[in-house]
Backbone as a chain_set.jsonl record, in Angstrom:
{"seq": "MKYVILVSHGHFAQGLQSAVMMMSGKRDDILSTSLEEDMGTNDFAENFRKLVEPLTSDDEVLLFSDILSGSPFTTSIEVLNQRGLFAKTTVFAGMNMPMVLTAVLMKDNLEKQDMIEAVLSEGRLGVTLFQMDAVTDYQEEEL", "coords": {"N": [[-13.536, -12.402, 60.928], [-13.582, -10.522, 64.681], [-12.523, -7.527, 64.849], [-11.117, -4.857, 67.068], [-10.409, -1.834, 66.688], [-8.265, 0.723, 67.801], [-7.803, 4.0, 67.459], [-5.961, 7.853, 68.107], [-4.937, 11.092, 69.225], [-2.195, 11.712, 69.448], [-0.156, 9.096, 71.731], [-1.886, 7.706, 72.457], [-3.988, 5.61, 71.861], [-2.192, 3.154, 71.217], [-0.667, 3.071, 73.242], [-3.102, 2.394, 75.271], [-3.389, -0.715, 73.653], [-1.871, -1.862, 74.156], [-1.834, -1.758, 77.493], [-3.903, -3.798, 77.357], [-3.207, -5.835, 76.249], [-1.601, -6.86, 77.532], [-3.375, -7.936, 80.434], [-5.18, -9.398, 78.161], [-3.821, -11.4, 76.454], [-1.385, -11.439, 74.577], [-3.037, -10.555, 70.398], [-4.011, -10.894, 66.906], [-6.326, -9.655, 66.987], [-6.33, -6.647, 67.697], [-6.253, -3.91, 66.805], [-3.777, -0.253, 66.245], [-3.469, 3.106, 66.514], [-1.728, 6.06, 65.115], [-2.874, 9.565, 65.79], [-0.265, 11.542, 65.366], [1.838, 14.695, 66.367], [3.258, 15.315, 64.467], [2.016, 15.064, 62.216], [0.079, 15.49, 59.474], [-4.057, 14.851, 58.704], [-4.352, 13.552, 56.209], [-2.114, 12.307, 56.631], [-2.537, 10.383, 58.752], [-4.804, 9.072, 57.446], [-3.856, 8.086, 56.072], [-1.702, 5.837, 57.062], [-4.108, 4.882, 59.003], [-6.084, 3.057, 56.379], [-3.792, 1.566, 55.877], [-3.642, -0.122, 58.017], [-6.418, -1.42, 58.2], [-5.602, -2.796, 56.268], [-6.085, -5.361, 55.93], [-8.041, -6.776, 56.023], [-11.474, -7.452, 55.015], [-14.627, -7.938, 53.64], [-16.116, -9.692, 55.158], [-15.543, -8.686, 57.323], [-15.415, -7.94, 60.924], [-15.611, -4.876, 62.737], [-15.065, -3.457, 65.807], [-14.673, 0.207, 66.802], [-12.743, 2.112, 68.679], [-12.275, 5.133, 69.95], [-10.397, 7.976, 70.977], [-11.677, 10.363, 71.557], [-14.686, 11.828, 70.359], [-15.495, 12.936, 67.618], [-12.471, 14.373, 66.52], [-10.047, 13.975, 64.693], [-9.196, 11.866, 64.103], [-10.911, 9.96, 64.824], [-13.046, 11.082, 62.781], [-11.404, 10.976, 60.333], [-11.493, 8.216, 60.646], [-13.295, 6.999, 60.325], [-14.612, 7.79, 57.591], [-12.169, 6.413, 56.32], [-13.376, 3.634, 56.521], [-15.898, 3.522, 55.827], [-15.47, 4.796, 52.631], [-13.905, 2.225, 52.16], [-15.512, -0.218, 52.16], [-16.776, -1.254, 55.027], [-17.083, 0.36, 56.833], [-20.393, -0.329, 56.819], [-20.552, -2.441, 58.393], [-19.251, -2.025, 61.428], [-19.156, -0.96, 64.638], [-19.094, 1.904, 66.03], [-16.704, 4.232, 68.673], [-16.558, 6.138, 71.158], [-14.951, 8.374, 73.335], [-12.391, 6.021, 74.936], [-11.977, 3.725, 77.493], [-9.615, 1.988, 79.311], [-11.154, 0.403, 80.441], [-13.763, -0.074, 79.369], [-12.354, -1.127, 76.722], [-10.897, -3.217, 77.241], [-13.071, -5.095, 77.598], [-14.954, -5.386, 75.615], [-12.905, -6.702, 74.29], [-12.6, -8.75, 75.553], [-15.019, -9.732, 75.595], [-15.97, -8.854, 73.268], [-16.942, -12.107, 71.128], [-18.624, -13.735, 72.825], [-20.715, -12.243, 72.667], [-24.585, -11.617, 71.485], [-24.267, -8.431, 69.329], [-25.923, -6.406, 70.703], [-25.822, -6.942, 73.326], [-22.805, -6.639, 73.113], [-22.518, -4.571, 73.08], [-23.755, -2.443, 75.248], [-22.621, -3.568, 77.35], [-19.793, -3.01, 76.742], [-20.349, 0.054, 77.382], [-21.727, -0.239, 79.534], [-19.354, -0.351, 81.364], [-17.315, 1.275, 80.351], [-18.265, 3.578, 81.79], [-18.3, 3.011, 84.5], [-15.711, 2.258, 84.501], [-14.964, 5.241, 85.387], [-14.786, 7.038, 88.262], [-14.802, 8.838, 91.214], [-12.158, 8.524, 94.106], [-12.079, 8.376, 96.979], [-10.005, 9.442, 99.922], [-10.701, 8.856, 102.384], [-13.081, 7.746, 102.88], [-12.062, 4.564, 102.32], [-10.109, 5.249, 104.366], [-12.055, 5.762, 106.416], [-13.938, 2.783, 106.212], [-11.662, 1.667, 107.016], [-11.601, 2.098, 109.833], [-14.274, 0.641, 110.635], [-13.969, -1.747, 111.011], [-12.281, -2.324, 113.301]], "CA": [[-12.952, -12.274, 62.645], [-14.283, -8.587, 64.569], [-11.179, -6.713, 64.99], [-11.141, -4.593, 68.006], [-9.413, -0.743, 66.023], [-7.988, 1.944, 68.521], [-7.761, 5.108, 67.008], [-6.584, 8.272, 68.79], [-4.558, 11.997, 69.143], [-0.685, 11.24, 70.138], [0.263, 8.217, 71.422], [-2.902, 6.859, 73.478], [-4.183, 4.021, 71.151], [-0.331, 1.771, 71.069], [-0.451, 2.827, 75.189], [-4.125, 1.066, 76.072], [-3.254, -1.604, 73.409], [-0.076, -2.72, 75.508], [-2.153, -2.161, 78.74], [-5.132, -4.559, 77.053], [-3.095, -7.027, 75.804], [-0.935, -7.397, 79.251], [-4.771, -8.436, 80.367], [-5.415, -10.592, 77.703], [-2.323, -11.289, 76.125], [-1.174, -11.379, 72.406], [-3.524, -11.151, 70.209], [-3.945, -10.418, 66.287], [-7.488, -9.314, 66.539], [-6.704, -6.155, 68.443], [-4.372, -2.831, 66.375], [-4.146, 0.475, 66.442], [-2.506, 3.666, 64.872], [-2.376, 7.369, 66.101], [-2.644, 10.981, 64.775], [1.217, 11.632, 65.706], [2.145, 15.588, 66.76], [3.843, 16.218, 63.185], [1.098, 15.237, 61.041], [-1.333, 15.874, 59.185], [-5.249, 14.165, 58.924], [-3.755, 12.563, 55.229], [-0.958, 10.942, 56.701], [-3.013, 9.979, 59.242], [-5.531, 8.449, 57.209], [-2.964, 6.931, 54.935], [-1.824, 5.098, 58.189], [-4.731, 4.05, 59.241], [-5.706, 2.816, 55.162], [-2.694, 0.537, 55.529], [-3.379, -0.735, 59.655], [-7.299, -1.92, 58.082], [-5.376, -3.731, 54.71], [-6.083, -6.847, 55.33], [-9.218, -6.656, 56.341], [-12.556, -8.005, 54.555], [-15.62, -7.336, 53.645], [-16.325, -10.726, 56.82], [-15.004, -9.027, 59.263], [-16.759, -6.717, 61.625], [-14.808, -3.649, 63.473], [-15.604, -2.181, 66.802], [-13.456, 1.414, 66.493], [-12.682, 3.079, 69.624], [-12.07, 6.742, 69.588], [-10.124, 8.674, 72.494], [-12.38, 11.708, 71.208], [-15.656, 12.363, 69.655], [-15.345, 13.906, 66.398], [-11.735, 14.12, 66.417], [-9.097, 13.637, 63.302], [-8.421, 10.246, 64.792], [-12.258, 9.514, 64.448], [-13.958, 11.777, 61.75], [-10.578, 10.385, 59.601], [-10.624, 6.553, 60.403], [-14.9, 6.703, 60.05], [-14.661, 7.811, 56.569], [-11.674, 5.447, 55.452], [-13.473, 2.36, 56.872], [-16.65, 3.851, 54.222], [-14.36, 4.193, 51.151], [-13.716, 0.551, 51.533], [-17.192, -0.778, 52.696], [-16.248, -1.282, 55.567], [-18.121, 0.755, 57.57], [-22.111, -0.895, 57.356], [-19.99, -3.508, 59.414], [-18.523, -1.595, 62.379], [-19.721, -0.23, 65.378], [-18.262, 3.364, 66.665], [-17.04, 4.48, 70.091], [-15.625, 7.692, 72.054], [-14.172, 8.32, 74.527], [-12.302, 5.28, 75.463], [-11.009, 3.718, 78.332], [-9.408, 0.754, 79.859], [-12.359, -1.377, 80.932], [-14.755, -0.631, 77.908], [-11.899, -1.857, 75.481], [-10.806, -4.899, 77.792], [-14.73, -5.836, 78.284], [-15.046, -5.704, 74.298], [-11.43, -7.423, 72.882], [-12.531, -10.159, 75.504], [-16.88, -9.846, 75.48], [-16.261, -9.46, 71.153], [-17.098, -13.0, 70.158], [-19.567, -14.276, 73.424], [-22.15, -11.866, 72.541], [-24.491, -10.666, 70.804], [-24.332, -7.627, 68.883], [-26.441, -5.257, 71.748], [-25.348, -6.862, 74.819], [-21.402, -6.79, 73.813], [-22.6, -2.77, 72.996], [-24.239, -2.263, 76.455], [-21.557, -4.001, 78.46], [-19.207, -2.154, 76.82], [-20.705, 1.67, 77.466], [-21.757, 0.211, 80.969], [-17.878, -1.183, 81.939], [-16.533, 2.49, 80.351], [-18.983, 4.018, 82.36], [-18.466, 2.656, 85.851], [-14.655, 3.029, 84.961], [-14.515, 7.03, 85.169], [-15.15, 7.286, 89.456], [-13.866, 9.601, 92.009], [-11.746, 7.479, 94.268], [-11.89, 9.402, 97.792], [-9.654, 8.359, 100.476], [-11.686, 9.521, 103.587], [-14.199, 6.075, 102.275], [-11.132, 3.682, 102.494], [-10.517, 5.569, 105.932], [-13.761, 4.797, 107.306], [-14.422, 1.249, 105.954], [-10.67, 0.289, 107.546], [-11.939, 2.28, 111.584], [-15.029, -0.218, 111.143], [-13.363, -3.376, 110.08], [-11.053, -2.534, 113.289]], "C": [[-13.416, -10.759, 62.88], [-12.892, -8.87, 65.186], [-11.8, -5.381, 65.819], [-9.715, -3.121, 67.722], [-9.403, 0.202, 67.019], [-7.396, 3.694, 67.848], [-7.213, 6.874, 67.983], [-5.538, 9.682, 68.694], [-2.899, 11.328, 70.002], [-0.406, 9.626, 70.613], [-0.596, 7.278, 72.544], [-3.22, 5.501, 73.094], [-2.663, 3.021, 71.031], [-0.869, 1.662, 72.733], [-1.525, 2.029, 75.66], [-3.602, 0.078, 75.093], [-2.503, -2.625, 74.136], [-0.928, -2.861, 76.507], [-3.13, -3.608, 78.452], [-4.545, -5.257, 76.919], [-2.465, -7.672, 76.788], [-1.871, -7.899, 80.111], [-5.407, -9.553, 79.586], [-4.916, -11.451, 77.003], [-2.143, -10.805, 74.842], [-2.207, -11.563, 72.179], [-3.412, -10.595, 68.601], [-5.293, -8.734, 65.896], [-7.195, -7.366, 66.987], [-5.263, -4.48, 67.611], [-5.176, -1.57, 66.218], [-3.105, 1.933, 66.134], [-2.776, 4.973, 66.028], [-2.584, 8.505, 65.213], [-1.556, 11.638, 65.876], [1.145, 13.771, 65.791], [2.338, 16.72, 65.558], [3.205, 16.117, 62.089], [0.144, 15.096, 60.629], [-2.749, 14.895, 58.502], [-4.563, 13.253, 57.66], [-2.683, 11.737, 55.402], [-1.281, 9.679, 57.669], [-4.201, 8.848, 58.488], [-4.745, 7.308, 55.946], [-2.202, 5.36, 55.761], [-2.905, 4.779, 58.287], [-5.498, 2.891, 57.642], [-4.798, 0.99, 54.91], [-2.993, -0.355, 57.052], [-4.744, -1.643, 59.249], [-7.061, -3.139, 56.151], [-6.354, -5.006, 55.085], [-7.443, -7.021, 55.711], [-10.546, -6.937, 55.433], [-13.123, -7.125, 54.692], [-16.655, -8.238, 54.739], [-16.683, -10.187, 57.595], [-15.873, -7.548, 59.943], [-15.314, -6.248, 62.42], [-15.57, -3.32, 64.687], [-14.185, -1.023, 66.775], [-14.418, 2.243, 67.736], [-11.345, 4.018, 69.382], [-11.178, 7.616, 71.075], [-11.558, 10.436, 72.088], [-13.746, 11.375, 69.999], [-15.647, 13.614, 68.618], [-14.17, 13.974, 65.805], [-11.503, 13.267, 65.267], [-9.202, 12.66, 63.465], [-9.865, 9.383, 63.941], [-12.793, 9.496, 63.682], [-13.256, 9.972, 59.934], [-10.743, 8.215, 59.478], [-12.232, 5.737, 59.859], [-14.697, 6.413, 58.197], [-13.815, 6.548, 55.728], [-12.723, 4.095, 55.771], [-14.832, 2.333, 55.589], [-16.011, 3.692, 53.124], [-13.939, 2.988, 51.765], [-13.976, -0.668, 52.368], [-17.214, -1.523, 54.095], [-17.262, -0.948, 56.736], [-19.742, 0.084, 58.186], [-21.192, -1.91, 58.386], [-18.988, -3.511, 60.341], [-19.39, -0.751, 63.564], [-18.843, 0.227, 66.017], [-17.656, 3.695, 68.544], [-16.497, 5.577, 70.901], [-15.371, 7.472, 73.109], [-13.906, 6.901, 75.515], [-12.182, 5.114, 76.781], [-10.087, 2.063, 78.712], [-10.398, -0.097, 79.812], [-13.395, -1.504, 80.091], [-13.489, -1.456, 77.417], [-11.343, -3.131, 76.11], [-12.285, -5.736, 78.394], [-14.978, -5.868, 75.617], [-14.191, -6.3, 73.4], [-12.426, -9.08, 74.495], [-14.414, -10.438, 75.521], [-17.229, -9.961, 73.709], [-17.868, -10.605, 70.139], [-18.099, -14.315, 71.286], [-20.601, -13.674, 73.478], [-22.48, -11.079, 71.499], [-24.695, -8.744, 70.314], [-24.751, -6.244, 69.936], [-26.424, -5.886, 73.274], [-23.681, -6.559, 74.348], [-21.482, -5.228, 74.095], [-22.499, -2.757, 74.71], [-23.687, -2.783, 77.169], [-20.393, -3.325, 78.211], [-19.368, -1.222, 77.123], [-20.895, 1.048, 79.192], [-20.126, -0.269, 82.102], [-17.186, 0.458, 81.663], [-16.906, 3.1, 80.953], [-18.567, 3.984, 84.46], [-16.502, 2.905, 85.923], [-14.249, 3.816, 85.36], [-15.515, 6.626, 86.938], [-14.315, 8.53, 90.539], [-13.14, 8.583, 92.623], [-11.902, 8.397, 95.546], [-11.099, 8.474, 98.878], [-9.858, 7.751, 102.474], [-12.748, 7.859, 103.342], [-13.464, 5.337, 102.896], [-10.536, 3.818, 104.12], [-11.357, 4.78, 106.944], [-14.681, 3.213, 107.173], [-13.466, 0.691, 106.892], [-11.255, 0.834, 108.955], [-12.61, 1.231, 111.361], [-14.772, -0.891, 110.841], [-13.302, -3.406, 111.864], [-11.781, -2.501, 114.866]], "O": [[-13.616, -9.928, 61.994], [-12.356, -9.837, 65.726], [-12.82, -4.846, 65.384], [-8.58, -3.148, 68.197], [-10.514, 0.666, 67.276], [-6.301, 4.156, 68.171], [-8.167, 7.251, 68.662], [-4.954, 9.439, 67.638], [-2.806, 10.604, 70.994], [-0.466, 8.847, 69.661], [-0.13, 6.4, 73.271], [-2.896, 4.48, 73.701], [-2.782, 1.939, 70.455], [-1.301, 0.671, 73.321], [-1.26, 1.056, 76.367], [-2.857, -0.509, 75.877], [-2.614, -3.793, 74.509], [-1.098, -4.049, 76.779], [-3.085, -4.483, 79.317], [-5.055, -6.162, 77.579], [-2.643, -8.872, 77.001], [-1.244, -8.576, 80.926], [-6.036, -10.471, 80.112], [-5.598, -12.463, 76.846], [-2.72, -9.902, 74.236], [-2.878, -12.307, 72.894], [-2.633, -9.642, 68.622], [-5.304, -7.69, 65.244], [-8.065, -6.683, 66.446], [-4.079, -4.222, 67.823], [-6.395, -1.441, 66.105], [-2.035, 1.767, 65.547], [-3.439, 5.068, 67.06], [-2.474, 8.397, 63.992], [-1.877, 12.124, 66.96], [0.206, 14.197, 65.119], [2.037, 17.906, 65.419], [3.489, 16.759, 61.077], [-0.786, 14.59, 61.257], [-2.348, 14.097, 57.654], [-4.177, 12.147, 58.037], [-2.316, 10.787, 54.71], [-0.787, 8.551, 57.649], [-4.399, 7.787, 59.081], [-5.023, 6.285, 55.321], [-2.155, 4.225, 55.287], [-3.071, 4.007, 57.343], [-5.378, 1.703, 57.942], [-4.994, -0.048, 54.278], [-2.391, -1.429, 57.076], [-4.649, -2.758, 59.763], [-7.796, -3.77, 55.391], [-7.274, -5.415, 54.376], [-7.686, -8.15, 55.284], [-10.471, -5.891, 54.788], [-12.924, -6.053, 55.264], [-17.718, -7.766, 55.143], [-17.56, -10.436, 58.422], [-16.579, -6.624, 59.538], [-14.308, -6.92, 62.647], [-16.722, -2.906, 64.559], [-13.0, -1.354, 66.737], [-15.562, 2.67, 67.894], [-10.196, 3.884, 68.962], [-11.752, 7.645, 72.164], [-11.942, 11.303, 72.874], [-13.601, 10.74, 68.955], [-15.758, 14.826, 68.802], [-14.217, 13.738, 64.598], [-12.167, 12.32, 64.846], [-9.465, 12.234, 62.34], [-9.905, 8.611, 62.983], [-13.299, 8.437, 63.31], [-13.74, 9.068, 59.253], [-10.333, 7.361, 58.691], [-12.434, 4.641, 59.336], [-14.647, 5.323, 57.627], [-14.321, 5.859, 54.843], [-12.706, 3.413, 54.747], [-14.886, 1.501, 54.683], [-15.921, 2.587, 52.588], [-12.752, 3.264, 51.593], [-13.328, -1.555, 52.925], [-17.846, -2.579, 54.073], [-18.0, -1.708, 57.363], [-20.162, -0.002, 59.339], [-21.672, -1.789, 59.513], [-18.09, -4.35, 60.422], [-20.25, 0.063, 63.228], [-17.936, -0.406, 66.557], [-18.334, 3.305, 69.494], [-15.383, 5.148, 71.204], [-15.548, 6.453, 73.776], [-14.633, 6.561, 76.449], [-12.238, 6.135, 77.467], [-10.281, 1.114, 77.953], [-10.452, -1.172, 79.215], [-13.982, -2.569, 79.9], [-13.57, -2.641, 77.742], [-11.358, -4.135, 75.399], [-12.458, -6.601, 79.253], [-15.102, -6.752, 74.77], [-14.384, -6.476, 72.197], [-12.706, -10.215, 74.109], [-14.821, -11.596, 75.429], [-18.065, -10.6, 73.07], [-18.815, -10.411, 69.378], [-18.314, -15.459, 70.885], [-21.539, -14.134, 74.129], [-21.803, -10.32, 70.805], [-25.266, -7.962, 71.074], [-24.049, -5.233, 69.972], [-26.965, -5.333, 74.231], [-23.062, -6.164, 75.336], [-20.836, -4.643, 74.965], [-21.471, -2.99, 75.346], [-24.254, -2.581, 78.243], [-19.773, -2.936, 79.201], [-18.238, -0.886, 77.479], [-20.341, 1.683, 80.09], [-20.068, -0.421, 83.323], [-16.566, 0.948, 82.607], [-15.977, 3.859, 81.228], [-18.636, 4.868, 85.315], [-15.929, 3.452, 86.865], [-13.132, 3.681, 85.86], [-16.623, 6.09, 86.923], [-13.159, 8.892, 90.317], [-13.209, 7.526, 91.996], [-11.849, 9.557, 95.138], [-11.252, 7.255, 98.953], [-9.453, 6.896, 103.262], [-12.679, 7.028, 104.247], [-13.789, 5.144, 104.067], [-10.48, 2.887, 104.924], [-11.359, 3.836, 107.733], [-15.646, 2.754, 107.784], [-13.742, -0.306, 107.56], [-11.541, -0.186, 109.582], [-11.936, 0.28, 111.759], [-15.457, -1.12, 109.844], [-14.046, -4.278, 112.315], [-11.09, -2.679, 115.869]]}, "num_chains": 1, "name": "protein.A"}
């Protein structure tokens, strides 16, 4: 199975998991855990180990992290490597809703490189500046 695993500081990963499931339906292939305010990295590592315990060497992982090189990012990679799962892991940093939703919906339908390109593209397109004057100009043109 291909798993999408979300890791973050605070409750971001669980919140994003909840939001993605609102759009994709409840799924067993989306997992999340976070480094909480009162936790050390050893506690996070233990939580992550428990999270990935059911995964086998036949499984693939799409790991999404909030920040490149943050503690959740580096600790997750370390645990996956210790478990022998890192060779079949694709890691993304700077996760957002469009990229995770794309991964969840496309991971089983696209070849790996096409899926990576789609995830990164959707992630970049999801970051934009919304300006009201553009909406106002558009509405005035239609009148």
